[in-house]
N, C-alpha and C positions, 0 to 999 in steps of 0.2 A: 832279967838283968840287963840284957842287950837293949831292951826298950827304954829302961831307965837311963842308960848311958846316952842314947840318942836324944832323949828329952832334955837331959842335963846339958848336952852339947848345944842344943837349940837355945836354951836359956842363956848359956854363956855367950853365944854369938849375938843374941838380942841385946844382952847387956853391953857388949862391946860397941854395937851400932849406936845404942842410945848415948853412950859416953862420947863417941865421935861426933854425933849430932849436937850435943850440948857444947862441945868445944868449938864447933863451927859457928853456932849461934853466938857464943861469947865473943869470938873474933869479929863477927859481923857487926856487933854492937859497938866496937871500938873504931870503926871506919864508916864515915857518912858518904853516901852516894851522891849527895847534893853539894856542889862546890861552894866554898865559902864566898860570900859577897865581897867584891873588890870595888872601891870607889876610885875612879880615874878622872883626870882633867884632859879633855880631848884637845889636841892641837890640830886646828883645821889646816887642810892642805889647800894651797892656792888654787882657786877655780873650783873647789869642791864645797858644796853646801853641807853643813853638819847640823845636828840637833843637840850638840853637846851643851852641858850646862854652862851658864855664864862664867867667863873666866874670872879668877880672883884678881882684883886690882890692888896693886901694892903702892902705897903712897910714901912719900918721903918728906919729912918736915923741913929738910934742908934745901929742897928744890925751890928755885926762884919762881915767883908768881908770873904768869903770862898775861901781858896787857894787850888786849885786842885794840886795833886802830879803829877809830870811828869810820863808818861806811863812807862819809863824805870827805875823808882826809885824802889829800893828794898823794898818790903812790907812783905815778908815772914820771919818769925822768925826762923823756923827750916827747914833745907835743908835735903832731903832724898837721900842718896847715896846708890844705889844697888851695892854692892862691893863683889868681889871674896873672898871667905872664907879664903884664904891663907893670906889675909891682916889683919886677926883678931888681931894678936899681935900688929900691928902698929896702929890700928884704934883709940885706946884711945888717944894716943899721937898726932896723926894727928888731931883728933877732938878738943881736948883741945887747941892746938896751933892755929888752925883756928878760934876758938871761941874767943880767947884772942886778936887776931889781927883784927877781923872783927866785933865782937859783935853779931855774928850769931851762931846758934847751928846747928851742922850737926849730923844727925842720920844715922848710918851705918846699912843697911840691909845686913848681911853677910851670904852667902850661896854659893853653887856650881854655877859656871857661867851658866851652862845649866839650872839650876832652876831659876835663876834670869832672864834669857832671856824669859823663859815661862811666868813668872810673868809680865814682861813688855808687852808681847804680849796679855796678858789677861786683861790689863788695870790697873794694880796696880799703884797707884800714886807714882811717883818718879821724881827726878830732874837730877840725874847724874848716869851714868852707868860705872862701873870700872870692866873690864873683864880680866880674865887670859887666854883668848884665842881669837885670831883674827877671828876664825871661827864664833863664836857667835856674835862678834861685826859686822862683815861684813854682817851677816844674818839680824841683826836689821837695819843696814844702808839700805840694799836693800829693806826692808819692810817699810821703812819710819818712823821708831820709833826714830831715832837719828837725831840731827842737824849735818849733815855729815861734815860740815866745822869745827866743834868743836872736831872731833875725832882725838886724838893725842896718840902717843906712850908714855907710862908713866914710865915703869921700866921693869926689866927683872929678870929671875931666872933660875937656873940650877937644875937638878934633883940630889939627893943624897940619899944614903941608910943610914937610922938611925937604931941604935941598942939600946935596953934598958940597963939601968945601970946593971952592973954585967955580961952582955953578956951571958944569960942562954943558948942561942942556939949555943954558941961557933963559932960565925961567925967572921972571921978575913979578909976575902977577898971576892971579887965578885964571885970567883969560888965556895965558900962555899954555895952560894944561890942555886946552882944546886945539892946539896947533898940531897938525899932522907931523908924525915923526918923533914926538917926544916919547920918553920911556918912563912909565909910571908903575909904582908898586902900591898894592893895597891888600887888606885882609880878605880872606875868603868870605862868602856870603853868610856863613854860620858863626864866624868868630865875632865877638862883640864890636871890635874896632872896625870890622868889615861892614857890619850892619849899620853902624853910625855913619861910616864914610858914605854909603849909598844914600842915606837920608840927607846928608849934607849936599851931595852932588845934585840930588833931585831938587832941593830947595834953591840952590844957586842957579840951576837951569831955569827954574820958574820965575825967580825974582830978578835976576841980573842978566843971565845969558839966554840961550835958546836950545832947542833940540839938537841942532847941528853941533854946537859946542859939547853937549852932553854925549852924543854918539861918538864924536871924534876922541873925546877923553877916554871913553871905554875902549876904543880901538887902540889907544896908546898904552893900555895896561899890558905890561910884559910879564908880570909875576904876581901870583896870589899867595899870600902867606897865611899859615894857620895860627900864627901868634903875632902880636903887635911888635915885639922885639925883632921878629923876623923881617918885618918891613924896615925897621930902623937899620938893621944890618945891611940890607941890600942897598939902602941909600948911602950909608957911611962908607961902603966899599966902592961906591961910584958905579955900581952895576945898573942903576937906573938914575934918571934925572930928577925924580921927585917921588915922594911917598906920603900917603895919608896915615898919620899916627896920632897918638895922644899928645896933648900939650906938655904933659909931665916928662915925656921922653926928650923933647927938645930942650926943656929947661934943665934937665939933668945931664945933658950932653956936655962933654968937655969943650971949653971955649975954643972956637975956631974950627970945630969939626963939622958943624952944621949951620945952615942959615934957614930961615923960615918965611913962609907967606901966611899971614893970619887970615882966618875966616871970620867974617862978621858974626856977632852973637846972634843976630836975627836969623841967620842962615845956618847956624851951627846946631849941633845936637849934643846936649849935655849928657854925659855918661855917668850914671849913678852906680857906685860900687856898694855891695852889701856884704855883711859878715854874719855868720850863724854857726851854731854848734851842731855837729852831726850826731844823730841819735845813737849811733853805735860806739861813741867815744868810750874809751876805757878809763878816762879820768875827767869826769865832768867838772870837778873843782878847778883843775888847771886850765881846762878849755875856757871856762868862764873867766878865769883870771887873765888869760891872754886876750879875750874879747874886750874885757874892761880896759886893759892896757891900750889896745888899738883905738878905743873910743875916747881915751883920756887925753888931756892936754899934751902929755908927753908924746903919745902916739901920733896925734894930729899934727904936732909940730914937726915931727920927722917927715910925715907925708907932705906937709907944706914945703919943707926944705927940698923935697924931690919933685916939686912942681905940681902936686895935687892940690885941688881946691877943697875947702870945707864943703860939706854936703849942702847943696842948694845955692851956692854962691855963683 
């Protein structure tokens, strides 16, 4: 009887355990251990690369269409022209005329051509190069700084001797420049006006004067200027008795401020100015427009009004 009770108790316990196990299995079937799949659109964080799927692009039929400008369309408002300082007098008129006809502004960086060349080589931003010397133009062409096909002869100039009002040095001829005690100004040996001045002096010494005149003239040089307008200023202020400058500076001077002694054409040195577009220009179209203006009858008329000669005349 006791044995039967124990057996029945074991059966009862087994039955209870079985029921509990079934309930547990049934509950497990209602809950998945694998998380549901979620689709997200990743928002990339600045500076962090992601492999998120391509973002959804939302379009609007009411948005205006975007018209791209042609690549050769002018976008630059101000053109920068690196220009030989001897064009200082003409620059304002050239600039305003170009602006009126094109709607663009040109800014002239005026200095000695040798200085401008160095600035270009050092990466200064510029669009056009106007040189008073083929030496520097050819150097930049060879170094790849210019669009070589755009380099053109622009204008020309002769050397002349200017004298301040009142002629304090009592200079009436080229011979007087070789008289001891005179005060003379000229350009440095590397500025174009200085190069041409030395060529002229050498020709005069050989054709008309002599080595004594030549040596005394150089002894009379009291100042060397890095720009042609610098020589004009020294003479205009009466700081020297005479100076070698370009013919255009004398012709552009206010009446009564300067007098001049001419140099014969056979002994003179014609300075050729050139213009070309710089390779790094940000606006090729406007640069070409400006060069075309400078070479046009309108540009040449302005240069002529300020004493420059047409190329080759």
